[in-house]
N, C-alpha and C positions, 0 to 999 in steps of 0.2 A: 361492519362486521367483516366483510371480505378483505378490507385493507388490514385489519387487525390480525386476520388469519394468515394472510400473506407474510406479514411482518413476522409472525410467530414462526412459519415455516422457514423463513430466511435466516433465523438465528438458532434454530434447533432442529438437529437432524441425527437420527440413530439408525444404524444398518439393522436390518432383520436377519442378517446372516450371523449364524452362531460360531463361537470360537474366534481365535486371533485372526487378524488380517495381516498376515506376513507379507513384508515387501517383496515384489517379485512374483507373487502369486496371482493367479487369474481373479481370485476373490478380492484382493486388494486393489487390482487395477480397477475391476468393475465397480467396487463400492466407492473409490475415491471420485470416479466419473459420476456415479449416481448421486453422489452428495451434491456435486457441483450443479447437476441438472435440477435436482429436487429443491435446492434452496435458491433458485433463481428468483430475484425480486423483480416484477414487472413495471416498476416505476417509469414514468416518462418524463424526461426533462422538459418538454414542450408544455406541460401543465404545471410546472412548479411555480409558485408564487414567490416573488422576490420582495420582501418587506421593505418599507420605506426606512432608511436609516437617518438618524440624527447626525449632526454635523461631526461630532467627535467619533462616532463609530464608523462613519463614511471614511473620514480622514485616516483612521486606523487601518481600515480594510484597504483602501488605496495604497497606503504607504508600505504594505507588507511586500518584501522584495523577492516575491515568489511566483507571480503570475505569468510571466513569460515562460519560465522554465516549467511551471506546472502544466500549462496547456500543451507546450511542446513535448514534454515527457510522456503525456497520456497518449499523444499522436504517435510517438516512436514506439510506445509499448504495444499498441494496436498492430502497427506494422510488424513488429517482431515476433509477437506471438502468432500472428497470422501466418507469418513465413514459415515458422517452426511447425505450427499445425499442418501445413501443407505437405511436409515430408514425413509425417507420422503414419505409419502402416496400420496401427490398430484403431479400428473405427470409432470406438467409445473415447479414446484419448484424444484423437484428432477433433471430435466433436466438442469435448470439454475445453480444449485449448482454443478452438475457434470461438466459442462462447465466451471465453475469457477476453479474447481479442475484441469482441464485439463490446463487451462490457467497459473495456478501456476506452473504446470509441465514445460510448455513452458518458463516461467521466468527462472526457474532453468537451462534450456537448454541454454538460452541466456548467463546467468552469467557463466556457465561451458565452454562454447565456448569462452567467452572472457578471462577467466583467463588461458585458454590454449593457446590463441592467444598471450598472453603477458607474459606468463611463471611466472604467479603468484602462487606460491606454496600454496597448501591446505592441511589441515589436512585430513587423511582418515576419511570417514564418518561412525559413528557408525550405526548400523541397525535401522531403523525406526520401532517404536513400535505402533501397532494399538491401538488407544485410548480406554479405558475401558468405559468412559463416552462420547459417540460421541457429544452430545449436549455441554458439558463442553468444550471439545477441540475445536469445531466450535466457540463458543463464545470467547475463549481466542485468536484464530486466528483472527477472525473478528475485535474484538476491538483492538487488537495489531496493526492490519493494518490500522485502523482509526488514531492511534496515529502516527505510522511511516510514514504514506503517507502525513499527514498534514505537518510534517517537511520536508519530502523529496521534496514535491512541491517547497518549498522555497530554500532549498539546490540545487536542480537541477537548478533553475533559477540563484542562485549565481554562480554555476559552468558554466552556459552558458555565463554570463556577464563577467566572469573573464577573458575570453580569454586563459586560461592556457590550454585548452583542445581543440583538433581539432573539428571543427564544424561537421565533419562527425561522430565523436563518440557521440556527443550530439544528432545528429539526430537518430543514432541507438538506443539510450535509450528512446529517446521521447515517442514512443508508448507504452513502458513498463510503464513509469510513468503515462500516461494518462489511461492505463488499470487498474492501482491500483485505480484510480478515479471511474471507473465503478464498481470495485469490492467492494469498500466501500459504494457506492451507492446502490447496490443490498443489502448488508449486513444491512444498515440502515433501508431499507424498509422491508427486512425480518423480522428483530427484531419487527418492528411496527405491522406487519401483525401478526406474530406469538403470540405477546403479546395481541392483540385484540381478537384473537381466543381462549384464555385460559379462564377456569372458574376462579371465584374469588380466590379459594384456590390454584389452581395450578399457578396463576399469582403471588401470594405471594412468593411461592417457586421459581418461576422463577426470580423474582426481587431480592431474596437473592442470587440466584446464580450468576446474573449479578453483584451485589455489591461485591461478593467474587472474581469474575474475576477482577474488577477493582483494588482491594486490592493486588491481585496477580502480575498484571501488573505493579503497582506502586512499588511493592517491588523488582520485576525483574529489572526495570529501575534504581533502586538505588544502584545496585552492578554491578561488573564485572561478565559477563557470564563466568562461569567455566564449560567447557565441556571435556568429555573424547572422544577421537577418537576411531576408530575401533580397534587400537593397545593398548588401555588403558592409552594412554598419555594425561596428562591435558593440555588444551589450555585455555588462558585468553584472552578475547576479550571485547570490549566495547560494551555492549548490548544498550547503550543509544547514539550511534553515530548520529542517525537522529536528536538529540536535540543539541549535542555539536560539530558537524563535520564541522561547517562553516569555520573555519580557515584552514582546510585541503584542501578546494576547492577554496580558493581565496588567492590573494596575498595581499590584504588589510584587515585591521582590520574591522570585521563585528560584531557590538554589538547585544546583545540579543534582545533589542528593535527593531533594524533594521531587524533582523532575523524573529521575531514574525510578524512584519507589513508585511514583504514580504511573509511569510507563508500564512497569512490571504488573502492577494490580490491574491496570486496564487491559493489558496483553491477556492475562488469565481470565478476566471477565468476558472478553469478546469471544474467546475460544471456547468458553465453558459449555455452550449449548451443542457443540459438535462431538459426535462420537469419540470416546477416549481412545479408541483403537486406531484412529487416524493419527498419523505423526504430526506434530507441531513443529514449526520453525524454532530451532534451539540455540543458534550460534549467537545472535544478538542478545536475547534474554539471558543466556549464561554469561557472556562477558559483561553485561550490565550488572548482574548479580555479584560477580567476581569483583568488579570495580567499586561496588558498594562497601565491601570489606575494608576498603582503604580510605574511605571517605568519612570524616567526622561529621556527626550531626551538628548543624549550626544552630543558632538561636531560634527557637520556634516562633513562627510568625501565625498568628491567629487566623490569618486568611490563607495560609499555605495549605497544599494539599494533604489530606490525611491519609 
């Protein structure tokens, strides 16, 4: 019962404050932070069970080209969020971002324990570098998570429906996926709150920085990630797996239109339990919906997402 209650609180939250939560207002700031605190999920990676996998499922998991970059990304996210939290003057915002950083560290622990359980080889990690511009680093991390989480919602559902992975493994990663929903919900509301608090000339500078972040992320996702490990060896990984990884998670063909449609549905479902007055990330879902208008529906596959 306690676990079920914690999971319910994790996925559903409504403010008891009446009226609109106007971005930039004290009420908006307070409630976005309270949402994040009160929906905290106390799961512990150390007690997670890793089910035994059959040869096919194990080979499929090991072959996914994401594990190095996934573990390293969570480590960088923790550092960047903690760095920005340290320069925030509002105590409740600082506390929320610090908790976000801690949860990113927990994600890294989950991934690290999983790759150890299944003997997935990882490159040695290069040292993390403290960001020189903490706000830039936080924006890159936040908007990157908005992109990756949108597609991860759909890919995770494809993996669940495929039946290629044990239900226990899907259940283990479910809270991690939902936690990413909370993270980008907090980020979207922080951006709106922060933007509204800026003077007109600082807002111009901020919007320029946001545009530069989107340009950087677009460039990053059009190339293979080339990274050096702690020993100086170069490793190439698909930095865009969340967009084109559907076929690695299913035994049937999943078209781009089917994937985007499912991502939109899952995005709506995962945010549905949180107060509608809190802003949702909009850029990626809007771009995805716009792209759908120009995609022809392919031949229906009975196993494709509905």
